[in-house]
N, C-alpha and C positions, 0 to 999 in steps of 0.2 A: 448139111455136112460142113464141118469147119475146116478151114485151111490150117495146115501145120504152121506153128509159129516160125518166123524167120529170125535167125540169129545173125547178128552183124559182128563177125570176128575179123579183126585186122590180120592181114597176111604179114607174118614177120619179115623184116628186111633180111637180106642175105647176111649182113653182119650180125644181126640178132640171132639168126639161126646158127651161125658158126659159134657164137658165144654160148648158146645153149648146149651144143654138142661138146664144146670145150669144157663146160662146167660138169658135164656128165663123165667125161673121160679123165679129167685131171683134178688133183686136189687143189685147194686154194692157193697154196704156196707156189705150185708149178704154174698156175694161171697167172699169178702176179709176176713171177719171173719172166714168163713169156711176154707179157704186156710191157714190162720194163725193157726187155731186150728189143722189142719192136720199136718202142719209143726212142731208144738209143740209135737204132738204125735210121729212123726218120731224121733225128737231129744230126747225125753224121752226114746224111745226104744234104741237109740244108746248109751245113757249114761248108761242105765241098762246093756247093753251088755258089755260096758267098765268096769263097776263095777264088773261083774261076772268074766271077764278075769283077772282083778287086784286081786280079791280075790283068784282065782286059783293060780296065780303066788305067792302070799304071802303064801298060804298054802303049796305050793311046796318048797318054800325057807325055811319055818319053819321046814319042815320035813327033810331037808338035813342037818340041824345044828347038 
C-alpha cells in the first residue's frame, strides 16, 4: 500500500490573504487608490513624528541657552 503524496504548500501571510480578498472585491483602480491612501497615511504619521522630535530638540536647545 502506497502512502498518499504530501504536498508542501505555504500558508499565506495575513497580509497576503487580505490582498487576495481585496483583489476579489475591488477593481484594480480601487485597489490602487486604497494603497495610495494608506501610503499617504503612513507618510503623514512619519512627518508628524518628525515634527514632534524636532520640536523637542528645539525646546531643549532653547532651555540650555
